[in-house]
C-alpha positions as CSV (number, residue, x, y, z in Angstrom):
1,M,70.4,67.5,84.6
2,T,73.7,68.3,83.0
3,Q,73.0,72.0,83.4
4,E,72.4,71.8,86.9
5,R,75.7,69.8,87.4
6,S,77.6,72.5,85.4
7,H,75.9,75.2,87.6
8,Q,76.9,73.2,90.7
9,A,80.5,72.9,89.4
10,E,80.7,76.6,88.8
11,A,79.3,77.4,92.2
12,S,81.7,74.8,93.8
13,L,84.7,76.7,91.9
14,E,83.6,80.0,93.1
15,R,83.3,78.6,96.6
16,R,86.9,77.4,96.6
17,K,88.0,80.8,95.1
18,L,86.3,82.6,97.9
19,D,87.8,80.3,100.5
20,E,91.4,81.0,99.2
21,V,90.8,84.8,99.3
22,I,89.2,84.3,102.8
23,E,92.4,82.4,103.9
24,M,94.6,85.0,102.5
25,F,92.5,87.6,104.4
26,D,92.9,85.7,107.6
27,S,96.9,85.5,107.2
28,V,97.0,89.4,106.6
29,T,94.9,90.0,109.7
30,E,97.0,87.9,111.8
31,T,100.2,89.6,110.5
32,L,98.6,92.9,111.3
33,A,97.3,91.8,114.7
34,E,101.0,91.0,115.4
35,L,102.2,94.2,114.3
36,V,99.7,96.1,116.4
37,H,100.8,94.0,119.3
38,D,104.3,94.8,118.7
39,M,103.5,98.5,118.7
40,Q,101.3,98.4,121.8
41,S,104.2,96.6,123.5
42,G,106.7,99.5,122.5
43,K,108.5,97.4,119.9
44,P,109.4,99.6,116.7
45,V,107.6,98.7,113.9
46,P,108.5,100.3,110.5
47,P,105.3,102.3,109.2
48,R,106.1,100.9,105.6
49,Q,105.5,97.6,107.0
50,I,102.0,98.6,108.5
51,R,101.1,100.4,105.4
52,A,102.0,97.4,103.2
53,Q,99.9,95.1,105.3
54,I,97.0,97.5,105.3
55,A,97.2,97.5,101.6
56,D,97.2,93.8,101.6
57,L,94.2,93.8,103.7
58,Q,92.2,96.3,101.6
59,S,93.2,94.3,98.4
60,A,91.7,91.0,100.2
61,Y,88.7,92.8,101.1
62,F,88.0,93.8,97.5
63,S,88.8,90.5,96.4
64,I,86.4,89.0,98.9
65,K,83.6,91.4,97.6
66,K,84.4,90.5,94.0
67,A,84.1,86.8,94.6
68,E,81.2,87.3,96.7
69,E,79.3,89.1,93.9
70,A,80.4,86.4,91.3
71,F,79.3,83.8,93.6
72,H,75.9,85.4,94.0
73,D,75.4,86.0,90.4
74,K,76.0,82.5,89.5
75,T,74.1,80.8,92.5
76,G,71.6,83.3,93.6
77,N,71.4,85.2,96.8
78,V,69.9,82.5,98.7
79,Q,71.9,81.7,102.0
80,R,71.9,78.4,103.4
81,E,73.2,77.1,106.8
82,G,76.9,77.0,106.8
83,D,77.3,79.7,104.2
84,I,79.7,82.4,104.9
85,D,78.2,85.5,106.4
86,F,79.8,88.2,104.5
87,D,78.1,91.0,106.7
88,A,80.1,89.6,109.7
89,I,83.3,89.4,107.5
90,R,82.7,93.2,106.6
91,T,82.1,94.0,110.2
92,E,85.2,92.2,111.3
93,I,87.3,94.0,108.5
94,G,86.0,97.3,109.6
95,R,86.8,96.5,113.4
96,K,90.4,95.6,112.4
97,L,90.9,98.7,110.3
98,D,89.5,100.8,113.2
99,K,92.0,99.2,115.5
100,L,95.0,99.9,113.0
101,R,93.9,103.5,112.6
102,A,93.7,103.9,116.5
103,A,97.0,102.4,116.9
104,R,98.5,104.4,113.9
105,D,97.2,107.6,115.5
106,A,98.5,106.8,118.9
107,G,102.0,105.9,117.5
108,G,102.1,109.0,115.3
109,L,102.5,106.8,112.1
110,S,101.8,108.6,108.8
């Protein structure tokens, strides 16, 4: 029983860590969306700022992957209702990166 509680506590801690990473990811993607909107509306956006945000997004993505793997290593791969759909998150990250690449190519950013 104590071992099960310890396992649940570890899983809960991993879940909180993962939630923090996802919150950071959401913040970065929101900032990127604002930058893309600014670029599309003709407002000058420094390429350095875009590159920095893309780097932050990639870092958040790898943090999510690492936290996901640690979570599954400790809790197993059983997905329950209400669990995070990592496939959907990866798809969303891919869409956002594609959108940024398209905006970069259209705007002539390096």
